[in-house]
C-alpha positions, 0 to 999 in steps of 0.5 A: 696670622694677624687676622686670626689673632684679631678673631681670637681677641674678638671672640674672647671679648664676646665670650666675656660679654655673654658671661656678663649677660647670662647666668649660665652659658653653655660651651656648645652654644658658644661653639655654634655661635662662633663656628668653632670647635668645643676645644677652641672654646675651652682654650678661650675660657682658659685664657680668660681665667689666666687673665684673672676673670673668675669663671665657674664651670660645671660639667653638663651645665656650663660656665658662669661668672662668680657672683659680684664680679663686674666689668666696666660699662660696655660701650656701644657703637652707633650702629649697635645703638641704632639697632636698639632704637629700631627695637624700641620702636617695635617694643612700644608698638607691639608690647604693652605700655609697661614693657615699652616704658621699661625698654625706653628707659633702657635706651636712655641709659644707652644714649648716656654713654654715647659720644656727642656726635653719635647721639646726634646721629642717633637723633637723626635716625630716630626721626626716620623710623615709625612702626604702625601696628595693623590693629590694637594688640592690647586692651587699652584700659590695661597697661601691664598685661605682659609685664604682670605675666612675665613676673608670674613666670619668673616668680612661679606665681599664678595670675588671674585673668578676667577674659572675654572669649570670642563668644562674648562670654566673660569668665575669670581664670587663674592660670600658671603662666608658661610663656607669651608669644606673638602670632598672626598679629596678636599677642597670646599668653599660654598657661595652665588653666586651673579651671580647665585643668589643661593648657590654654592660650589667651589673646591679650586684647580680650583680657579685661583685667589681670592681677597677680596672686601670691599663689606659687605653683610647683608644676614643671611646665617645660619650654614654651616651644614644646607647647607650641609644637603640639600644634604640629600634631593636630590633624591637617588637611592637604589643600591645593590651589591654582592661583593667578601669578599676579595675585600669588605674590599678594598671598605671600604675606599671609599664607604661612598662617594657613600651613603653606608648604610650597608653590610651583609655577605652571602654565596654568598659574601658580600651584600652591600646597597647604597643610591646614587645620582650619579647613572649615572656617579660617582657610575658606574665609581667607581665600574668599578675599581673592576668590575670583583669582583662585581655583580650588584643586583639592579637596572637595570638602574645601569647595563645599565650605566655600560654597556654604559661606557664599550661600550664607553671605547671600542670605545675610544680604537678603535679610 
């Protein structure tokens, strides 16, 4: 009974913290988070209201706190603060300088409310964490590409990119930014390109310059996830490989980038299945790294592409 009461208290505190952190909180999201029924969430909200917390509710929208209502500062455990320090290391390595600096500033404020012995514990932990990205994720001459795009998204204003394509062609694009995402060790900006009249994605390390504009846009672009899921509708080719077991584990780090579906251990080796959209270039170049340990079972088309690349490699070496 006591355990149930403690769970309820902890849940109510967590709900209040969520209301402070977000403008709108949906009851169903809270129910899913805590693994309870909607009826339980309704009762918890009533408890907060009875305690004097001014909560606004709107059917079909969610809950929010009355503007201007603030609680005393939230206290962090050292474990929570430690997880944020780890996040800071990732942010400074995987985001541009401007966002990294803002995140570091936030961490300094969090440290200021910790107890002295927790600060010492955190200092010791910080010295044991390093993050080294495999390559430069941003043009080193631009410090605020993601920061500028985030402001464009929030303010619904277009941004202008000076962009260098993989063909080395440089063009200026005005885009209505939709979102940013990290994939295959690269940051991408997805936006509606006014030049092309369609959605395009731009790698941040190929951006030569970026600037904000005062131009507000009215298009409703929807969620970033909806645009990324469009890739799932692209035509895909089923590929089956037979891989030596000692090599199969090395492919685990990169196989998801090429449409990995499943693997089955067999007497002959590990049979891997993929659904790929990169049958002509990306996929054959990837498996060439372990070509002497991989046999292509299907399709014949992939074997032809691998053979073509090998011929080109041989010709290039002879020139």
